[in-house]
Structures are given as C-alpha cells and as structure tokens.
ROSE-4610 file (N, C-alpha, C; in Angstrom, 1 decimal, always signed):
// ROSE-4610
residu = [M/M/M/R/R/R/L/L/L/A/A/A/L/L/L/P/P/P/L/L/L/R/R/R/P/P/P/L/L/L/L/L/L/W/W/W/L/L/L/D/D/D/A/A/A/A/A/A/T/T/T/G/G/G/I/I/I/A/A/A/M/M/M/A/A/A/G/G/G/L/L/L/L/L/L/L/L/L/G/G/G/A/A/A/G/G/G/A/A/A/D/D/D/L/L/L/S/S/S/P/P/P/L/L/L/L/L/L/G/G/G/L/L/L/P/P/P/Q/Q/Q/G/G/G/L/L/L/L/L/L/T/T/T/E/E/E/A/A/A/G/G/G/L/L/L/I/I/I/L/L/L/L/L/L/P/P/P/F/F/F/V/V/V/L/L/L/L/L/L/L/L/L/A/A/A/W/W/W/T/T/T/A/A/A/T/T/T/R/R/R/P/P/P/S/S/S/P/P/P/Q/Q/Q/R/R/R/L/L/L/A/A/A/A/A/A/L/L/L/V/V/V/V/V/V/A/A/A/I/I/I/N/N/N/V/V/V/S/S/S/W/W/W/V/V/V/A/A/A/A/A/A/S/S/S/L/L/L/L/L/L/L/L/L/L/L/L/A/A/A/G/G/G/P/P/P/W/W/W/V/V/V/S/S/S/P/P/P/T/T/T/P/P/P/L/L/L/G/G/G/T/T/T/A/A/A/F/F/F/V/V/V/L/L/L/A/A/A/Q/Q/Q/A/A/A/G/G/G/A/A/A/V/V/V/A/A/A/V/V/V/I/I/I/A/A/A/W/W/W/L/L/L/Q/Q/Q/H/H/H/G/G/G/A/A/A/A/A/A/R/R/R/A/A/A/F/F/F/A/A/A/A/A/A/A/A/A]
num = [1/1/1/2/2/2/3/3/3/4/4/4/5/5/5/6/6/6/7/7/7/8/8/8/9/9/9/10/10/10/11/11/11/12/12/12/13/13/13/14/14/14/15/15/15/16/16/16/17/17/17/18/18/18/19/19/19/20/20/20/21/21/21/22/22/22/23/23/23/24/24/24/25/25/25/26/26/26/27/27/27/28/28/28/29/29/29/30/30/30/31/31/31/32/32/32/33/33/33/34/34/34/35/35/35/36/36/36/37/37/37/38/38/38/39/39/39/40/40/40/41/41/41/42/42/42/43/43/43/44/44/44/45/45/45/46/46/46/47/47/47/48/48/48/49/49/49/50/50/50/51/51/51/52/52/52/53/53/53/54/54/54/55/55/55/56/56/56/57/57/57/58/58/58/59/59/59/60/60/60/61/61/61/62/62/62/63/63/63/64/64/64/65/65/65/66/66/66/67/67/67/68/68/68/69/69/69/70/70/70/71/71/71/72/72/72/73/73/73/74/74/74/75/75/75/76/76/76/77/77/77/78/78/78/79/79/79/80/80/80/81/81/81/82/82/82/83/83/83/84/84/84/85/85/85/86/86/86/87/87/87/88/88/88/89/89/89/90/90/90/91/91/91/92/92/92/93/93/93/94/94/94/95/95/95/96/96/96/97/97/97/98/98/98/99/99/99/100/100/100/101/101/101/102/102/102/103/103/103/104/104/104/105/105/105/106/106/106/107/107/107/108/108/108/109/109/109/110/110/110/111/111/111/112/112/112/113/113/113/114/114/114/115/115/115/116/116/116/117/117/117/118/118/118/119/119/119/120/120/120/121/121/121/122/122/122/123/123/123/124/124/124/125/125/125/126/126/126/127/127/127]
x = [+232.1/+232.3/+232.1/+233.0/+232.8/+232.5/+231.4/+231.0/+231.0/+231.9/+232.0/+231.6/+230.4/+230.0/+230.3/+230.3/+230.5/+229.4/+229.9/+228.9/+227.9/+228.3/+227.4/+226.2/+226.4/+225.2/+224.3/+224.9/+224.0/+223.2/+223.8/+223.0/+221.9/+222.2/+221.1/+220.0/+220.5/+219.5/+218.6/+219.2/+218.4/+217.4/+217.9/+217.0/+215.9/+216.2/+215.1/+214.1/+214.6/+213.6/+212.8/+213.5/+212.8/+211.7/+212.0/+211.0/+209.8/+210.2/+209.1/+208.2/+208.8/+208.0/+207.2/+207.8/+207.1/+205.9/+206.1/+205.0/+203.9/+204.3/+203.3/+202.5/+203.2/+202.5/+201.6/+202.1/+201.3/+200.2/+200.5/+199.5/+198.4/+198.8/+197.9/+197.7/+198.0/+197.9/+196.4/+195.5/+194.1/+193.7/+194.2/+193.8/+194.6/+195.9/+196.7/+196.3/+195.8/+195.5/+194.7/+193.5/+192.7/+193.4/+194.2/+194.8/+196.0/+196.7/+197.8/+197.4/+196.3/+195.9/+196.7/+197.2/+198.0/+197.2/+197.2/+196.4/+196.9/+196.0/+196.4/+197.3/+197.0/+197.9/+199.3/+199.5/+200.9/+201.6/+200.8/+201.4/+201.7/+200.8/+201.1/+202.3/+202.4/+203.5/+204.8/+204.8/+206.0/+206.4/+205.5/+205.8/+206.3/+205.8/+206.3/+207.7/+208.0/+209.3/+210.4/+210.0/+210.9/+211.4/+210.6/+210.9/+212.2/+212.4/+213.6/+214.8/+214.6/+215.7/+216.1/+215.2/+215.6/+216.4/+216.0/+216.8/+218.2/+218.3/+219.7/+220.5/+219.8/+220.5/+221.1/+220.2/+220.6/+221.7/+221.6/+222.6/+223.9/+223.9/+225.1/+225.8/+225.0/+225.5/+226.2/+225.9/+226.6/+227.8/+228.1/+229.2/+230.5/+231.6/+232.9/+233.4/+233.0/+233.4/+232.1/+231.3/+230.1/+230.2/+231.4/+231.6/+231.6/+231.7/+231.7/+230.2/+229.2/+227.9/+227.3/+228.1/+227.6/+227.2/+227.9/+227.6/+226.3/+225.9/+224.6/+223.5/+223.7/+222.8/+222.5/+223.6/+223.5/+222.7/+223.1/+222.4/+220.9/+220.5/+219.1/+218.4/+219.1/+218.5/+218.3/+219.4/+219.3/+218.2/+218.0/+216.9/+215.5/+215.4/+214.2/+213.8/+214.9/+214.7/+214.2/+214.9/+214.6/+213.1/+212.8/+211.4/+210.4/+210.7/+209.8/+209.5/+210.6/+210.5/+209.8/+210.1/+209.4/+207.9/+207.6/+206.2/+205.4/+206.0/+205.4/+205.4/+206.4/+206.5/+205.6/+205.3/+204.6/+203.1/+202.3/+200.9/+200.2/+200.9/+200.4/+199.5/+199.8/+199.1/+198.8/+197.8/+197.4/+197.4/+198.6/+198.6/+198.0/+197.5/+197.1/+198.4/+198.3/+199.5/+200.2/+199.5/+200.1/+200.8/+200.2/+200.8/+202.1/+202.1/+203.3/+204.4/+204.0/+205.0/+205.5/+204.6/+205.0/+206.1/+205.8/+206.7/+208.1/+208.0/+209.2/+210.0/+209.3/+210.0/+210.7/+210.1/+210.7/+211.8/+211.6/+212.7/+213.9/+213.7/+214.8/+215.5/+214.8/+215.4/+216.3/+215.7/+216.5/+217.7/+217.6/+218.8/+219.9/+219.5/+220.5/+221.2/+220.4/+221.0/+221.9/+221.5/+222.4/+223.7/+223.6/+224.8/+225.7/+225.2/+226.0/+226.6/+225.8/+226.4/+227.5/+227.3/+228.4/+229.7/+229.6/+230.7/+231.4/+230.5/+231.0/+231.7/+231.2/+231.8/+233.2/+233.2/+234.5/+235.5/+235.1/+236.0/+236.5/+235.5/+235.8/+236.9/+236.7/+237.6/+239.0/+239.0/+240.3/+241.1/+240.4/+241.1/+241.9]
y = [+83.3/+81.9/+81.1/+80.2/+79.4/+78.0/+77.5/+76.1/+75.4/+74.4/+73.7/+72.2/+71.9/+70.5/+69.9/+68.6/+67.9/+68.3/+68.5/+69.0/+67.9/+66.7/+65.7/+65.5/+65.4/+65.3/+66.5/+67.7/+68.9/+68.8/+68.3/+68.2/+67.2/+66.1/+65.1/+65.6/+66.4/+67.1/+68.0/+68.8/+69.7/+68.9/+67.8/+67.0/+66.4/+65.9/+65.3/+66.4/+67.5/+68.6/+69.1/+69.1/+69.6/+68.7/+67.3/+66.4/+66.4/+66.5/+66.6/+67.8/+69.0/+70.2/+70.0/+69.5/+69.2/+68.3/+67.3/+66.4/+67.1/+67.9/+68.6/+69.6/+70.3/+71.3/+70.7/+69.6/+68.9/+68.1/+67.5/+66.6/+67.3/+68.4/+69.0/+70.5/+70.9/+72.3/+72.8/+71.9/+72.4/+72.6/+71.8/+72.0/+73.2/+73.3/+74.4/+75.8/+75.9/+77.2/+78.1/+77.6/+78.6/+78.8/+77.9/+78.1/+79.2/+79.1/+80.0/+81.3/+81.3/+82.5/+82.6/+81.5/+81.5/+80.7/+81.1/+80.4/+79.0/+78.1/+76.7/+76.5/+77.3/+77.2/+77.6/+78.6/+79.0/+77.8/+77.2/+76.1/+74.9/+74.6/+73.5/+73.9/+75.1/+75.4/+75.4/+75.8/+75.8/+74.3/+73.4/+72.0/+71.4/+71.8/+71.3/+71.8/+73.0/+73.6/+72.9/+72.4/+71.7/+70.4/+69.7/+68.4/+68.3/+69.2/+69.1/+69.5/+70.5/+70.9/+69.7/+69.0/+67.8/+66.8/+66.6/+65.8/+66.3/+67.6/+68.2/+68.0/+68.2/+68.0/+66.5/+65.6/+64.2/+63.8/+64.3/+64.1/+64.7/+66.0/+66.6/+65.9/+65.4/+64.7/+63.4/+62.8/+61.6/+61.8/+63.1/+63.4/+63.3/+62.9/+62.9/+64.2/+65.3/+66.6/+67.5/+67.3/+68.0/+69.5/+70.0/+71.4/+72.2/+71.5/+72.2/+72.7/+72.0/+72.5/+73.1/+73.2/+73.7/+75.2/+75.9/+77.4/+77.5/+76.6/+76.7/+76.4/+75.3/+74.9/+76.1/+76.7/+77.8/+79.0/+79.3/+80.4/+80.1/+78.9/+78.5/+78.7/+78.2/+78.4/+79.8/+80.6/+82.1/+82.7/+82.3/+82.8/+82.4/+81.2/+80.8/+81.7/+81.9/+82.8/+84.2/+84.7/+86.1/+86.1/+85.1/+85.0/+84.9/+84.2/+84.0/+85.4/+86.1/+87.4/+88.4/+88.3/+89.2/+88.9/+87.7/+87.3/+88.0/+88.0/+88.6/+90.1/+90.7/+92.1/+92.7/+91.9/+92.4/+92.4/+92.8/+92.9/+91.6/+90.5/+89.4/+88.5/+88.4/+87.5/+88.3/+87.8/+88.3/+87.1/+86.7/+85.5/+85.8/+84.7/+84.8/+84.9/+85.3/+85.2/+83.9/+82.8/+81.5/+81.3/+81.9/+81.8/+82.6/+83.8/+84.6/+83.8/+83.2/+82.5/+81.3/+80.6/+79.5/+79.9/+80.9/+81.4/+81.8/+82.6/+83.0/+81.8/+80.8/+79.7/+78.9/+78.6/+77.8/+78.6/+79.9/+80.8/+80.8/+80.8/+80.8/+79.5/+78.4/+77.1/+76.9/+77.4/+77.3/+78.2/+79.4/+80.3/+79.6/+79.0/+78.3/+77.2/+76.4/+75.3/+75.9/+77.0/+77.6/+78.1/+78.7/+79.2/+78.0/+76.9/+75.8/+75.1/+75.1/+74.5/+75.4/+76.7/+77.6/+77.4/+77.3/+77.0/+75.7/+74.7/+73.3/+73.3/+73.9/+74.0/+74.7/+75.7/+76.5/+75.6/+74.9/+74.1/+72.9/+72.3/+71.2/+71.6/+72.8/+73.3/+73.6/+74.1/+74.4/+73.2/+72.0/+70.8/+70.2]
z = [+83.8/+84.1/+82.8/+82.5/+81.3/+81.7/+81.2/+81.5/+80.2/+80.0/+78.8/+79.0/+78.6/+78.6/+77.3/+77.2/+75.9/+74.9/+73.7/+72.6/+72.2/+72.0/+71.6/+72.5/+73.8/+74.7/+74.6/+74.4/+74.3/+73.0/+72.0/+70.7/+70.9/+71.6/+71.8/+72.8/+73.8/+74.7/+73.9/+73.0/+72.2/+71.3/+70.7/+69.9/+70.7/+71.9/+72.7/+73.1/+73.5/+74.0/+72.7/+71.6/+70.4/+69.9/+70.0/+69.6/+70.6/+71.9/+72.9/+72.7/+72.4/+72.1/+70.8/+69.8/+68.6/+68.8/+69.6/+69.9/+70.7/+71.7/+72.4/+71.6/+70.7/+69.9/+68.9/+68.3/+67.2/+67.8/+68.9/+69.5/+70.4/+71.0/+72.0/+71.6/+70.4/+70.0/+70.1/+69.8/+69.9/+71.3/+72.2/+73.6/+74.2/+73.8/+74.3/+73.9/+72.6/+72.0/+72.9/+73.4/+74.3/+75.6/+76.1/+77.4/+77.3/+76.1/+75.9/+75.2/+74.6/+73.8/+72.6/+72.1/+70.8/+69.8/+68.5/+67.5/+67.3/+67.1/+66.9/+65.7/+64.6/+63.4/+63.8/+64.6/+65.0/+65.8/+66.7/+67.4/+66.5/+65.6/+64.6/+63.8/+63.2/+62.4/+63.2/+64.4/+65.2/+65.5/+65.7/+65.9/+64.6/+63.4/+62.2/+61.9/+62.2/+62.0/+62.8/+64.0/+64.8/+64.3/+63.5/+63.0/+62.2/+61.2/+60.4/+61.3/+62.2/+63.1/+64.0/+64.5/+65.3/+64.4/+63.2/+62.3/+62.1/+61.9/+61.8/+63.1/+64.2/+65.5/+65.6/+65.3/+65.4/+64.4/+63.2/+62.2/+62.6/+63.1/+63.6/+64.7/+65.7/+66.8/+66.4/+65.2/+64.8/+63.9/+63.6/+62.7/+63.5/+62.8/+63.4/+64.0/+63.4/+63.8/+64.0/+65.0/+65.1/+65.3/+65.8/+66.0/+64.7/+63.5/+62.2/+62.0/+62.5/+62.3/+63.5/+64.6/+65.9/+65.7/+64.9/+64.7/+64.1/+63.1/+62.5/+63.5/+64.3/+65.3/+66.3/+66.8/+67.7/+67.0/+65.8/+65.1/+64.9/+64.7/+64.5/+65.9/+66.9/+68.3/+68.7/+68.4/+68.7/+67.9/+66.7/+65.8/+66.4/+66.9/+67.5/+68.8/+69.6/+70.7/+70.3/+69.3/+68.8/+68.3/+67.5/+66.9/+68.0/+69.1/+70.2/+70.9/+71.1/+71.8/+70.9/+69.6/+68.7/+68.6/+68.7/+68.6/+69.8/+71.0/+72.1/+72.1/+71.4/+71.4/+70.3/+69.3/+68.1/+68.3/+67.3/+67.4/+66.9/+66.6/+66.0/+66.9/+68.1/+69.1/+70.3/+71.0/+72.4/+73.3/+73.8/+74.6/+76.0/+76.6/+78.0/+78.9/+80.2/+81.0/+80.9/+80.9/+80.8/+79.4/+78.4/+77.1/+77.0/+77.7/+77.7/+78.5/+79.6/+80.4/+79.6/+78.9/+78.1/+77.0/+76.3/+75.2/+75.9/+77.0/+77.6/+78.2/+78.8/+79.3/+78.3/+77.2/+76.1/+75.5/+75.3/+74.8/+75.7/+77.0/+78.0/+77.9/+77.8/+77.8/+76.5/+75.4/+74.1/+74.2/+74.8/+75.0/+75.8/+76.9/+77.7/+76.9/+76.2/+75.4/+74.4/+73.7/+72.7/+73.3/+74.5/+75.2/+75.5/+76.0/+76.4/+75.1/+74.1/+72.8/+72.3/+72.4/+71.9/+72.7/+74.0/+74.8/+74.6/+74.4/+74.1/+72.7/+71.7/+70.4/+70.5/+71.2/+71.3/+72.1/+73.1/+73.9/+73.0/+72.2/+71.3/+70.3/+69.8/+68.7/+69.3/+70.6/+71.2/+71.6/+71.8/+72.3/+71.2]
C-alpha cells in the first residue's frame, strides 16, 4: 500500500517532533538519565545533534523544490534509526526496560516519518 502525504507538512512534522525531542533531552536529560538507564551525556549529545537537523528540515520545507533534499532528510532519519538500534544492540549502554522502550519508540516514530517522507518525495517528483 502506498500512502503519499504532502511532503512539506511531513517536513514540518519532523521539525516539530525533532525540536520537541531536543528540548526534552536537553531540558530534562538529568532527570531522564536514571529513569532510562542512559548516560546524561548521551542524552545531551542526542539533543544537540537534533538542533541542526531541525534547521535543515525547516529550511528544506521552505524551498521551492523540497523533494531535492528529501533524499538527504530520509537518509539522515534512517541513519538515526540505525544508530538507535545499534545503541541497544551494542555494549555501550545498559538501559532500563523504560529506556529500551523509549529508544525503540522514538526510533519507530522516526522510521514511520522517514517512510512517509520517502513516499511523499516520490509522489512529488512523479507529479
């Protein structure tokens, strides 16, 4: 089944969820760290990494032809999902069950957004 939503709203959705996650990780990382079993430094760095990506998303959404950068956005999102899964599979962290659920939930949400963006970019290019 192909679901092709408009690309620009998906980019704005990605930007909004990205800035919300960055705010959560940067603002509450110290409180989340013991609950999630993830190092505060990791949470802070993840929040900081999201900030330039959110700027890229917003900039891309305002371009006349956003589909030209959509492949880059999708690739970054897929990389984020892969890094999240690798984090859980590797020896670097020992998250709590809540931490594992948190990482999997955000990775799943990012994967869905990437899938929708990919479909939207293809539909945009075909139109």
